[in-house]
C-alpha positions in Angstrom: 0.0 0.0 0.0 1.2 3.5 -0.9 2.0 5.8 1.9 -0.1 8.9 2.5 2.9 11.2 2.1 3.7 9.7 -1.3 0.1 10.1 -2.5 0.0 13.7 -1.4 3.3 14.4 -3.1 2.1 12.8 -6.3 -1.1 14.9 -6.3 0.9 18.1 -5.7 3.4 17.3 -8.6 0.5 16.4 -10.9 -1.4 19.6 -10.0 1.8 21.7 -10.4 2.3 20.2 -13.9 -1.3 20.8 -14.8 -1.2 24.4 -13.7 2.1 25.0 -15.5 0.6 23.5 -18.7 -2.5 25.6 -18.4 -0.4 28.7 -17.8 1.6 28.0 -21.0 -1.1 27.0 -23.4 -3.9 29.5 -24.2 -7.2 27.5 -24.3 -8.8 30.1 -26.7 -6.2 29.6 -29.4 -5.8 25.8 -29.3 -7.9 22.6 -29.2 -5.5 20.9 -26.7 -8.1 21.2 -23.9 -11.4 19.4 -24.2 -14.6 21.4 -24.7 -17.5 21.2 -22.2 -19.5 18.1 -23.0 -22.6 19.6 -21.4 -22.4 22.6 -23.8 -21.6 20.4 -26.8 -24.7 18.3 -26.1 -27.3 20.9 -24.9 -26.0 24.3 -26.1 -26.4 25.5 -22.5 -23.6 26.8 -20.3 -22.8 24.7 -17.1 -21.5 26.4 -14.0 -18.0 25.4 -15.0 -18.1 26.7 -18.6 -15.3 29.2 -19.1 -13.3 27.9 -16.1 -10.4 26.7 -18.2 -10.0 30.1 -19.9 -10.5 31.8 -16.5 -7.8 29.7 -14.9 -5.4 30.5 -17.7 -6.2 34.2 -17.2 -5.7 33.9 -13.5 -2.4 32.1 -13.8 -1.2 34.8 -16.1 -2.3 37.6 -13.7 -5.4 38.8 -15.7 -8.0 38.9 -12.9 -10.5 41.0 -14.8 -10.5 38.7 -17.8 -10.8 35.7 -15.5 -13.9 37.3 -13.9 -15.4 37.8 -17.3 -14.9 34.2 -18.3 -16.4 32.7 -15.1 -17.1 34.9 -12.1 -18.2 31.9 -10.0 -14.7 30.5 -10.2 -13.4 33.3 -8.2 -15.9 32.4 -5.4 -15.4 28.6 -5.7 -11.6 28.6 -5.4 -11.5 30.1 -1.9 -14.6 28.1 -0.8 -12.9 24.8 -1.8 -9.8 25.9 0.1 -11.9 26.4 3.2 -13.6 23.0 2.8 -10.2 21.3 2.3 -8.8 22.9 5.4 -11.9 22.5 7.7 -13.1 18.9 8.2 -15.9 20.3 10.5 -17.3 22.4 7.7 -17.2 19.5 5.3 -19.4 17.4 7.5 -22.2 20.0 7.7 -25.3 19.2 5.7 -26.2 22.9 5.1 -22.8 23.4 3.4 -23.5 20.7 0.8 -27.1 21.9 0.2 -26.2 25.5 -0.1 -23.3 24.7 -2.4 -25.4 22.7 -4.8 -28.2 25.2 -4.7 -25.8 28.0 -5.5 -24.2 26.1 -8.4 -27.6 25.0 -9.9 -29.0 28.5 -9.5 -25.9 29.9 -11.3 -26.3 27.4 -14.1 -29.9 28.6 -14.6 -29.3 32.3 -14.5 -26.2 32.3 -16.7 -28.3 30.8 -19.5 -31.1 33.5 -19.3 -31.0 35.7 -22.4 -31.8 38.9 -20.5 -29.5 41.5 -19.2 -27.8 41.4 -16.7 -27.9 37.6 -16.7 -26.6 37.4 -20.3 -23.3 38.9 -19.0 -22.6 35.7 -17.1 -22.2 33.5 -20.2 -18.6 33.0 -21.2 
């Protein structure tokens, strides 16, 4: 069985390589990164649509552009960090229910064709 330290190290190295690759390759000018399967099938934006482009912009220091691609990503990143660091928070039912409600609500409103909701589509 693999040790926990080895597994954590492997995850960190893999994440670093993935972030480095995403920083170097612009998703808007290449087909290297996969397209959103939900958007390809339904034509609707999921809560994660635009996240690859937003992460590329964040890794290159373009915060405003990242916000325009997917504003929810800038909320989700610190929230996931809090959940990773706080086991007590992860075990709360209200956290899971409110997280899913927020993501599903965001998925609905970003597909509405009316201003200001139309601004949320990537």
